[in-house]
C-alpha positions in Angstrom: -179.3 75.2 190.1 -179.3 79.0 189.8 -176.7 81.2 191.4 -177.8 82.8 194.7 -176.9 86.1 196.1 -174.7 85.3 199.1 -174.0 89.0 200.0 -177.4 90.4 200.6 -180.5 89.3 202.7 -182.2 87.0 203.1 -179.3 84.6 202.6 -176.7 86.9 204.1 -178.6 86.9 207.4 -178.7 83.1 207.5 -175.2 82.1 206.3 -171.7 83.5 206.2 -170.3 84.0 202.8 -166.8 83.1 204.0 -168.1 79.6 205.0 -169.7 79.1 201.6 -166.6 80.2 199.8 -164.6 77.6 201.8 -167.2 74.9 201.0 -167.1 75.7 197.3 -163.3 75.7 197.2 -163.4 72.3 199.0 -165.9 70.9 196.5 -163.7 72.0 193.6 -160.6 70.6 195.2 -162.4 67.2 195.8 -163.6 67.1 192.2 -160.1 67.8 190.9 -158.6 65.1 193.0 -161.0 62.6 191.5 -159.8 63.5 188.0 -156.1 64.3 188.4 -153.5 61.7 187.7 -151.7 60.3 190.8 -148.7 62.6 190.2 -150.9 65.7 190.8 -153.1 66.8 193.7 -155.3 69.7 194.6 -155.6 71.6 197.9 -157.8 74.5 199.0 -156.4 77.5 200.9 -158.3 80.1 202.9 -156.4 83.1 204.2 -158.0 86.3 205.4 -155.6 89.2 204.5 -156.4 91.2 207.6 -155.1 88.4 209.7 -151.8 87.0 208.4 -151.6 83.6 210.0 -150.0 81.4 207.3 -147.2 79.2 208.7 -147.2 81.0 212.1 -147.1 77.6 213.8 -143.9 76.7 212.0 -142.1 79.6 213.7 -143.7 79.4 217.1 -142.9 75.8 217.9 -140.3 75.4 220.7 -138.3 73.0 218.5 -138.4 69.6 216.9 -137.7 66.4 218.7 -134.8 64.1 218.0 -133.7 60.8 219.5 -131.1 60.8 222.3 -128.5 58.1 223.0 -131.0 55.8 224.7 -133.6 56.3 222.0 -135.7 58.7 224.1 -137.0 61.8 222.4 -135.2 65.0 223.3 -136.2 68.6 222.5 -133.9 70.5 220.1 -134.1 74.2 220.8 -134.5 76.3 217.7 -132.0 79.2 217.6 -133.8 82.5 217.8 -132.1 85.7 216.5 -133.3 89.2 217.2 -132.8 91.3 214.1 -131.8 94.9 214.2 -134.5 97.6 214.3 -136.0 98.0 210.8 -135.1 101.2 208.9 -138.8 101.7 208.1 -142.2 100.1 208.5 -144.4 100.1 205.4 -148.2 100.0 205.4 -149.3 96.8 203.6 -152.5 95.3 202.3 -152.6 91.5 202.2 -155.4 90.2 200.0 -157.9 87.6 201.1 -157.3 84.2 199.6 -160.0 81.7 198.8 -158.1 79.5 196.5 -157.8 76.0 195.0 -154.3 75.1 194.1 -153.2 72.2 191.9 -149.7 70.8 192.4 -147.4 68.4 190.5 -145.4 66.0 192.7 -143.1 64.9 190.0 -140.2 67.0 191.3 -141.5 68.0 194.7 -144.8 69.9 195.1 -144.9 72.5 192.3 -147.8 74.8 191.7 -149.3 74.2 188.2 -152.8 75.7 188.3 -155.0 77.8 190.6 -158.6 78.8 191.0 -159.2 82.1 192.8 -162.6 82.9 194.4 -163.0 86.7 194.7 -163.9 88.1 198.1 -165.6 91.5 198.9 -162.3 92.8 200.3 -160.5 92.0 197.0 -162.9 94.5 195.3 -163.1 97.0 198.1 -160.4 99.6 197.3 -157.9 100.4 194.5 -155.1 99.0 196.6 -157.0 95.7 197.2 -157.8 95.4 193.5 -154.1 96.0 192.7 -152.9 93.3 195.2 -155.3 90.7 193.7 -154.5 91.4 190.1 -150.7 91.5 190.8 -151.0 88.0 192.3 -153.0 86.8 189.2 -150.5 88.3 186.8 -147.6 86.7 188.7 -149.3 83.3 188.2 -149.7 83.8 184.5 -146.2 85.0 184.0 -145.0 81.8 185.7 -147.0 79.7 183.2 -149.6 78.7 185.8 -153.2 78.2 184.5 -155.8 80.2 186.3 -159.6 80.6 186.9 -161.0 83.7 188.6 -164.5 83.3 189.9 -166.4 86.4 191.1 -169.9 86.1 192.6 -169.6 89.1 194.9 -172.7 91.2 194.5 -171.9 93.8 197.2 -169.0 95.4 195.3 -168.9 96.3 191.6 -165.2 96.4 190.5 -164.3 94.0 187.7 -161.0 92.4 188.6 -160.7 90.7 185.1 -160.8 94.1 183.5 -158.2 95.4 186.1 -156.0 92.4 185.2 -156.2 93.2 181.5 -155.3 96.8 182.2 -152.3 95.6 184.3 -151.2 93.4 181.4 -151.6 96.2 178.9 -154.5 94.6 177.0 -157.8 96.4 177.6 -159.2 96.8 174.1 -160.9 93.6 173.0 -160.1 91.6 176.1 -162.1 93.3 178.9 -165.8 92.5 179.2 -167.8 94.5 176.7 -170.1 96.1 179.3 -170.2 96.6 183.1 -170.0 93.0 184.4 -169.7 92.7 188.2 -170.2 88.9 188.2 -168.2 86.6 186.0 -165.9 83.5 185.7 -162.8 83.7 183.6 -160.2 81.1 182.6 -156.6 81.8 181.5 -154.1 79.5 179.8 -150.5 80.8 179.4 -148.8 79.3 176.3 -145.6 79.7 174.3 -146.3 79.2 170.6 -144.0 79.9 167.6 -141.6 82.1 169.7 -144.5 84.0 171.1 -146.0 84.2 174.6 -149.8 84.1 174.7 -152.7 83.7 177.1 -155.8 81.9 176.0 -158.9 83.5 177.5 -162.3 82.2 178.4 -164.8 84.8 179.6 -168.3 84.0 181.0 -170.6 86.7 182.6 -172.6 85.4 185.5 -176.0 86.5 186.9 -178.0 85.8 190.0 -180.8 83.3 189.2 -178.9 81.8 186.2 -177.0 78.5 186.0 -173.2 78.4 186.2 -170.9 77.4 183.3 -168.1 74.9 182.9 -164.6 76.4 182.4 -161.3 74.9 181.4 -158.5 74.9 184.0 -155.1 74.8 182.3 -152.8 72.5 184.3 -149.2 73.1 183.3 -147.6 69.9 182.0 -150.9 68.1 181.8 -153.5 70.0 179.7 -157.0 71.4 180.5 -159.5 69.9 182.9 -163.2 70.9 183.0 -164.3 72.7 186.1 -168.0 72.2 186.4 -169.0 75.3 188.5 -172.6 74.3 188.5 -172.1 70.8 190.0 -169.5 72.0 192.6 -171.7 74.9 193.5 -174.6 72.5 194.2 -172.3 70.3 196.3 -171.2 73.4 198.3 -174.8 74.3 199.0 -175.5 70.8 200.2 -172.5 70.9 202.5 -173.7 74.2 203.9 -177.3 73.1 204.1 -178.4 75.9 201.9 -181.9 75.2 200.6 
């Protein structure tokens, strides 16, 4: 099934790319949960950086309920503290997140791998590119395996090349030519007293099939991520003919 252009007409006028990204992330999460051992699980996360809403409900609830002397539920009021006026307010750019996360539950939920689906906003400005690549670099420095998937045709920045520049490894590790669409896999490793990152690099093109990439799961090994099959499933979920 060839890759479609989700960011220009005619498909752009009939479907929202945000919805498709969510469907694709869900399809990859489902595929991972079918293959992962029972001590691991995958979840997909969608956060639009312009609207920071993660965990807001946790802080706006009136309180949790506990049992009174007669067994009836009673509300426990959460203590609210008004902090002093901040010394400064900094402008901030929160990146969009369309992400599949893999957790190990052996010692409580611990993030061990991630798949990042690039959004147009991630590629929009230098600050947005920097926020995205900093997040990816932080994952790799923590030993978390990573896949970055970019099918955004409306912006031309290459975030893999930006990530290589951030890590200080441009020559020989960036794409050899201008490559706006791609899928990359990264496996952090410690070998013979050296820290290394194994790299898989696949250019993508509209009208061409999608590859299978390895997802390095810390403490487990690599799992194949069949981008073609999960893409087809996402299209079926979204009724995209």
